[in-house]
TINU-984979 format. One record per residue (C-alpha): residue number from 1; residue in three letters; x, y, z. Coordinates in pm, 1 decimal, decimal comma. Layout:
<recs>
REC   num   residu         px         py         pz
REC   NUM      ALA          X          Y          Z
...
</recs>
This chain:
<recs>
REC   num   residu         px         py         pz
REC     1      MET     9272,5    10321,1     9758,7
REC     2      ALA     9609,8    10188,5     9573,0
REC     3      GLY     9916,7    10018,9     9759,3
REC     4      LYS    10077,8     9968,5    10072,5
REC     5      LYS     9939,8    10248,5    10232,1
REC     6      ASP     9580,4    10131,1    10196,6
REC     7      TYR     9707,8     9907,4    10480,3
REC     8      VAL     9840,7    10166,3    10724,1
REC     9      ASN     9734,9    10399,2    10995,9
REC    10      SER     9996,1    10671,5    11010,1
REC    11      LEU     9835,1    10810,2    11283,1
REC    12      VAL     9932,8    10461,9    11495,2
REC    13      SER    10250,6    10509,0    11282,8
REC    14      ASP    10381,1    10877,3    11381,5
REC    15      ASN    10272,7    10792,4    11743,9
REC    16      ARG    10478,4    10437,7    11734,3
REC    17      GLU    10678,4    10538,3    12041,8
REC    18      LYS    10415,9    10615,3    12223,9
REC    19      VAL    10131,9    10338,8    12133,4
REC    20      GLU    10444,5    10061,8    12195,7
REC    21      HIS    10499,7    10265,2    12571,5
REC    22      HIS    10102,0    10228,9    12657,0
REC    23      ILE    10122,5     9897,4    12529,7
REC    24      ARG    10394,8     9822,1    12777,6
REC    25      GLU    10199,1     9948,2    13040,2
REC    26      ILE     9927,6     9777,6    13015,6
REC    27      LEU    10099,2     9422,5    13003,2
REC    28      ARG    10277,4     9549,6    13282,5
REC    29      LEU     9919,1     9662,9    13510,8
REC    30      ILE     9831,1     9304,4    13430,7
REC    31      GLY    10081,4     9184,1    13599,6
REC    32      GLU    10294,9     9029,5    13317,4
REC    33      ASP    10666,0     9082,6    13310,6
REC    34      VAL    10745,4     9271,4    13047,7
REC    35      ASP    11102,5     9195,6    13037,5
REC    36      ARG    11106,7     8845,9    12970,8
REC    37      GLU    11177,4     8730,0    12604,1
REC    38      GLY    10879,0     8587,1    12482,8
REC    39      LEU    10735,7     8977,2    12555,5
REC    40      LEU    11009,1     9211,4    12462,4
REC    41      GLU    10879,5     9236,5    12066,2
REC    42      THR    10546,6     9261,7    12220,7
REC    43      PRO    10451,8     9642,4    12240,7
REC    44      ALA    10626,9     9672,3    11851,6
REC    45      ARG    10404,8     9378,8    11689,1
REC    46      VAL    10038,9     9480,2    11867,8
REC    47      THR    10165,8     9838,3    11720,5
REC    48      ARG    10260,1     9732,9    11375,6
REC    49      MET     9876,2     9521,3    11412,2
REC    50      TYR     9713,3     9833,5    11470,4
REC    51      GLU     9855,0    10040,4    11226,6
REC    52      GLU     9675,6     9807,7    10986,0
REC    53      ILE     9344,8     9687,4    11141,9
REC    54      PHE     9289,4    10072,4    11183,8
REC    55      ALA     9375,3    10167,0    10810,8
REC    56      GLY     9030,6    10233,8    10766,6
REC    57      TYR     9055,5    10607,6    10961,8
REC    58      GLU     9289,5    10718,2    10655,0
REC    59      VAL     9041,7    10687,6    10385,8
REC    60      ASP     8711,8    10849,9    10320,0
REC    61      PRO     8481,5    10546,8    10267,9
REC    62      ARG     8280,0    10735,2     9977,5
REC    63      ASP     8624,1    10786,0     9759,0
REC    64      VAL     8698,3    10415,1     9741,0
REC    65      LEU     8423,1    10358,4     9547,5
REC    66      GLY     8632,6    10607,0     9301,7
REC    67      VAL     8536,8    10597,8     8927,1
REC    68      THR     8186,9    10501,7     8814,7
REC    69      PHE     8074,5    10397,9     8461,0
REC    70      ASP     7780,2    10485,9     8269,4
REC    71      GLU     7599,5    10170,7     8207,2
REC    72      GLN     7261,7    10096,9     8131,0
REC    73      HIS     7213,4     9779,2     8358,7
REC    74      GLU     6929,5     9837,6     8554,2
REC    75      GLU     6886,8     9480,6     8691,1
REC    76      LEU     7015,2     9309,1     9028,2
REC    77      VAL     7425,0     9333,3     9049,6
REC    78      ILE     7540,9     9145,1     9428,6
REC    79      VAL     7875,0     9087,9     9569,8
REC    80      ARG     7846,2     8837,1     9834,6
REC    81      ASP     8094,9     8650,5    10105,3
REC    82      ILE     8302,6     8956,0    10163,7
REC    83      VAL     8466,0     8863,5    10414,8
REC    84      TYR     8572,0     9140,3    10654,5
REC    85      TYR     8744,9     9184,4    11029,5
REC    86      SER     8697,7     9453,0    11263,8
REC    87      GLN     8710,3     9575,7    11615,3
REC    88      CYS     8454,0     9609,6    11857,2
REC    89      GLU     8398,6     9946,4    11980,8
REC    90      HIS     8282,8     9838,0    12321,7
REC    91      HIS     8595,1     9586,9    12440,9
REC    92      MET     8828,0     9632,6    12130,8
REC    93      ALA     8785,1     9239,1    12068,5
REC    94      PRO     8737,7     9151,7    11734,4
REC    95      PHE     8505,3     9051,4    11501,8
REC    96      PHE     8443,6     8953,6    11165,0
REC    97      GLY     8231,1     8777,7    10879,5
REC    98      LYS     8082,9     8837,3    10546,4
REC    99      ALA     7917,9     9115,9    10422,2
REC   100      HIS     7667,5     9071,7    10119,1
REC   101      ILE     7585,9     9366,8     9891,5
REC   102      GLY     7293,0     9432,7     9611,6
REC   103      TYR     7216,2     9678,0     9406,4
REC   104      ILE     6994,9     9818,4     9138,2
REC   105      PRO     7180,8    10018,2     8932,3
REC   106      SER     7003,6    10342,7     8750,0
REC   107      GLY     7263,1    10424,5     8466,3
REC   108      LYS     7565,9    10446,9     8703,4
REC   109      ILE     7795,5    10149,2     8805,8
REC   110      ALA     8147,4    10074,0     9028,4
REC   111      GLY     8385,2     9853,4     8953,2
REC   112      LEU     8285,9     9547,5     9168,9
REC   113      SER     8650,5     9525,8     9357,5
REC   114      LYS     8532,8     9863,9     9525,1
REC   115      LEU     8275,1     9733,2     9666,2
REC   116      ALA     8486,4     9483,3     9890,9
REC   117      ARG     8691,6     9741,7     9902,0
REC   118      LEU     8396,6    10000,4    10051,6
REC   119      VAL     8353,6     9690,7    10289,4
REC   120      GLU     8753,6     9709,1    10409,7
REC   121      ALA     8744,6    10072,8    10429,1
REC   122      VAL     8440,8    10078,2    10677,2
REC   123      SER     8505,7     9818,2    10889,7
REC   124      ARG     8905,8     9852,3    10975,9
REC   125      ARG     8803,1    10047,0    11236,1
REC   126      LEU     8632,4    10023,5    11585,5
REC   127      GLN     8279,3     9975,5    11489,0
REC   128      VAL     7982,0     9818,4    11549,5
REC   129      GLN     7802,4     9588,7    11310,8
REC   130      GLU     7485,2     9780,4    11281,4
REC   131      ARG     7689,5    10097,9    11217,1
REC   132      ILE     7916,9     9876,9    10926,0
REC   133      THR     7578,9     9768,5    10789,6
REC   134      THR     7449,7    10088,4    10763,9
REC   135      GLN     7717,8    10280,3    10659,6
REC   136      ILE     7773,1    10083,8    10363,5
REC   137      ALA     7458,3    10098,6    10240,1
REC   138      ASP     7427,5    10492,6    10292,6
REC   139      ILE     7738,8    10525,3    10127,2
REC   140      MET     7624,5    10339,1     9819,9
REC   141      ASP     7289,6    10495,7     9794,2
REC   142      GLU     7474,6    10854,8     9825,1
REC   143      VAL     7783,0    10797,0     9541,7
REC   144      LEU     7607,7    10582,6     9300,9
REC   145      ASP     7222,8    10698,0     9337,5
REC   146      PRO     7092,7    10335,7     9271,2
REC   147      HIS     6735,4    10256,0     9276,0
REC   148      GLY     6790,4    10078,6     9565,4
REC   149      VAL     7061,7     9889,3     9765,5
REC   150      MET     7061,9     9575,8    10015,7
REC   151      VAL     7345,6     9489,2    10242,1
REC   152      VAL     7331,7     9178,1    10474,8
REC   153      VAL     7658,9     9171,8    10701,1
REC   154      GLU     7705,0     8840,4    10922,8
REC   155      GLY     7956,3     8881,9    11226,1
REC   156      GLU     8080,5     8633,3    11505,3
REC   157      HIS     8168,3     8867,2    11769,2
REC   158      LEU     8435,8     8730,4    12040,6
REC   159      CYS     8317,6     9014,0    12257,5
REC   160      MET     8025,4     8725,7    12341,6
REC   161      CYS     8182,2     8386,4    12192,3
REC   162      ALA     8493,1     8412,7    12408,8
REC   163      ARG     8401,5     8606,4    12681,0
REC   164      GLY     8087,1     8755,2    12854,6
REC   165      VAL     7838,1     8490,6    12768,3
REC   166      LYS     8063,0     8315,0    12620,3
REC   167      LYS     7869,8     8117,2    12351,1
REC   168      PRO     8096,3     8013,3    12042,6
REC   169      GLY     7964,8     7996,6    11689,5
REC   170      SER     7676,3     8197,4    11732,9
REC   171      LYS     7647,6     8464,9    11437,5
REC   172      THR     7494,2     8827,2    11449,0
REC   173      VAL     7317,4     8944,4    11147,6
REC   174      THR     7167,5     9247,3    11003,4
REC   175      SER     7062,1     9413,4    10721,2
REC   176      ALA     6998,9     9792,5    10540,0
REC   177      VAL     6787,6     9850,0    10266,7
REC   178      ARG     6708,2    10172,2    10071,2
REC   179      GLY     6477,4    10279,0     9778,6
REC   180      GLU     6300,8     9995,0     9576,4
REC   181      PHE     6447,7     9735,8     9835,0
REC   182      ARG     6276,2     9906,7    10118,6
REC   183      THR     5912,3     9898,0     9889,5
REC   184      SER     5934,4     9541,8     9696,1
REC   185      PRO     5936,8     9246,7     9901,9
REC   186      ALA     5973,0     9050,4     9610,1
REC   187      LEU     6305,0     9246,6     9525,3
REC   188      ARG     6404,5     9164,1     9889,5
REC   189      SER     6355,4     8803,4     9846,4
REC   190      GLU     6547,7     8775,9     9532,5
REC   191      PHE     6871,8     8896,3     9672,5
REC   192      LEU     6787,6     8654,5     9979,4
REC   193      SER     6759,5     8386,6     9763,2
REC   194      LEU     7071,9     8477,0     9546,6
REC   195      LEU     7288,2     8493,9     9902,7
REC   196      LYS     7171,6     8139,2     9936,7
REC   197      GLN     7270,6     7944,8     9637,4
</recs>
């Protein structure tokens, strides 16, 4: 993933007029005056936003890890506090938070920024937090073939905070473990304790 293409869903761009038309129709159907000054450019702005927030559809997350390096480090590697933004597939409402990834290499490491790019590639699409967590762990496991992977994702969901049950400030935490993390409580504890520091 490199350059501006990372942040654009070209399918939205290629269908810009249709997307703008449907957004204008939604505004009209909810009772808005689509010709008032404040809304004249809204369909175009929303379309540009969709290009960015759904850019994950343009990327195969497995490719994001890119070049790996042969390295005989076989101790815990953690990248924590990776901020992500996504859209709930049930309500198309935003949810956001932080992802924490830990893995034990088995002779192959990825560039640290690639882990953040992986989170972005997985989250910039219609999602649920549980799937984001699982996909990150599975892709790490598949591409790097490490001794173990653990992923913890924290999220605040506007579909829960701003509508429905309306509980602002509530957070959801999901985890996925693979390999040695699954069989070693001590390793899981080490990972979780390092997240708190």
